N, C-alpha and C positions, 0 to 999 in steps of 0.2 A: 607502431612499434619504434620506428626510427625517431619520431618526435619524443617519445618517452625516454629513449636512450640519451637524446640530446639534452633534455631537461635535467636528467640524472647527472650527466657529465658537468653541466653548469653548476649544479648544487655542490658537487664535489670540489670544483675549483674554488667556489666561494668559501667553503669550509676550510680547505687547505690554506687559502690566502689569509683568512682570519687567524688561523693558528700561527702562521709565520709572523703575522703582525704582532701577536701577543708575545711571541718568543723574542722578536726583535726589540720591542719596547722594554721587555724585562731585562734583556742584555744591556740596552742603552742606559736604563735607569741604574743598573748595577755598576756600570762603568762610571756614571756620574758620581755615585756614592763613593766609589773608590777614589776618584779624583779629588773629591771634596774633603776627604780625611787628611788632615795635616800630617806631614812626616814629623819624625822626632826633631829634625833640624829646624823645621819651620816652627814647631811648638816652642822649642828652646829660644828662638829669636823673638817670638811674640812675647814670651814671658820676660825676657831680658829688657825689651822695649817698655813693657808695662812697669817693670821695676824702676827703670830710668825715669819714667814719667812721675812716678810716686816720689822718687828721690828729688827730682826737680821741684815739685810742688812743696815738699818739705823744706827745701832750701829757700824757696821764695818766702815761706812763712817765717823762717828764721831771720831773713834779711829785714823783714818788716817789723820785727820786735822793737819796741820803744826803748830808747836809752835813758837811763835814770842816773842821778848822782850816785857816786861810789862804784859805778861800772867803768870798765876800760873803754876808751874811745876806739871804735872799730876802724879797721883798715878800709880806706876807700880812696880810689884814685880819681882826682879831679883835675881838669885842665885849667891853666891860668891864662889871664889875658896876655901875659908876657910870652906865651908859647910853650912854657914849661909844664910838666905834670907834677902833681904833689900828692903824696900819700898822707892824708889827714891823720891817720892813726899810726904813722911811723914812729919808731922808737926815737926819742930825743932826750937830751939832758936839759931841756928848757921847758918852762911852762908855755901854755898856749891859750890865747884868747881868740875865740871864733865869734864873728859877728855876721849873722845872716841878715841880708838887706835886699832892697829893691830900689831901682833908680827913681821911682815915683813916690817913694816914702819920704815925706818931709822930715820926720824925726831922724831918719837915717842920714839925710843931708846935713842936718845940724850936728849930728854926732860924729860924722866921718872926720872932720878936722881935729876933733879931740883925740880920736884914735890915732890919727897921723902923728900928732905931737907926742902922745904917750909912747907910740912905737919907737919914735926917734930917741926918746929918753931912756927906754928900758929894753931896747932890742937885743942887748947882749945877754939878757936873762929870760926874756919873754918874747915869743913869736906872736904875731897878730895875723890872722887870716880873715879877710873880708870875703865872705862867700855869698855871691849873688845867686839867688834862686831864679835862674833864668826861665824856668817854667812859667813864671808869672811876670816876665819882663821881656825886653827886646835887647838883643846883643848890641845894637848901635847905641841905644840909650845907656847901656852899661859902660860902654867905652867913653861916651861923652861925660858921664858922671865921674869916672876915674880921672880923665884928663883935666876936667874943669877944677877939680879939687886937688890935683897933683898928689894923688895917694901914693905913698911910698911902700906901704906893706902889700904883700901879694893879694891880688884879687882873683879868686877862684870861681869857677862856674859849676853850680849844682844844676845841671841842665834839665834833669827830670824831677828835681825836687826831692830825690830819694833820701838824702841825708837830712834835709830840713824836716821831712815827715817823721824821721826817727826821733827827732827832738821835740815832737809835738805838732809842729807846723801850724802854729796858732796866729802869730802876728810878727810884724817887722818893727823894729829890729828884735832879734832874739840872740842873746849872748850865751856862749858856752865857755866856762872856765875849766881848764884842764891843767893838772899839776905836772911836774917834770917826770912823773912815773907814767904818764899817759892816762891817769884816772880822772874821770869827770868829777869835778868838785861842785859845780853849781850851774844851773840853767836859769837864766834871767830873761823874762819876757817883758819887753818895753825898754824905753830909753833910760839911760843913766846920766846923771850930771857928771861933770868932769871930776869933781872931788871924789865922788863915790866910785867912779870907774878907776881912778888912780889908786885909791885905797885898796881895791880888790886886786889890782895888778901888783901892788907892793906886797900884798899878802901872798900872792902866788910866787913872787920873786924870792921870798924868804925860804921857799921849799919846805916849809914846816907848818903853814897855816892850816887851820881846820875850818872847813866850811860846813854849813848845814846840809842835811841830806834832803831837804825839801826843795821844791821849785819855787824860786822867789818871783812871784807874779806881781808886777807893778800895778798900782792903782789904775793907771790910765793905759789900758791896752789899746794900741793904735794900729792902724793899717791892717785890720783883720783880713786874712786871705781866705777866699772861698774857692773851692775847686769847681 
């Protein structure tokens, strides 16, 4: 009889223990579910962060849009070798000639003295920016290039190649002609001879020249850049 009562008591203990285990597990699971439900504040923050990410991605896409003739030159701050910063798309009452180049580009080296001379001749009416695409170059070579040719016009650094890419990013040199309103008039890929370059500068200088809306691709595309 005592043995029977002992066994019965043990069975009751097991049953009660199991019941408490189920209750405890259920309570713990319920508490986890409640903890995992985001509050209104957390949900709002998550939504705001998601919207910011979408906005940032949209802005990145806008930045990478290609610039074509008849469009306005965008604002972009670039550092110069002289330590100054330049806003390429800043409002100005002067035309602008941009020359994208690299120190290892032989046609760029041949053309640079011509740009130097024309800049000295027309700088009252036309600015010249020599923009080195430093992504494909070395800063020490850029500095040597500028010193060896005694370049007088500002040398700017497109360090990531972002502006160059927006103009196609095909070859060096690439020229961009901008009128005094800040509107891109022509994009020229390849080297120009001195007479042709001066003619285009004179046309810009007049502030009334009409350029074609096409990209003038030279027959001999040189120094193609591959990423």
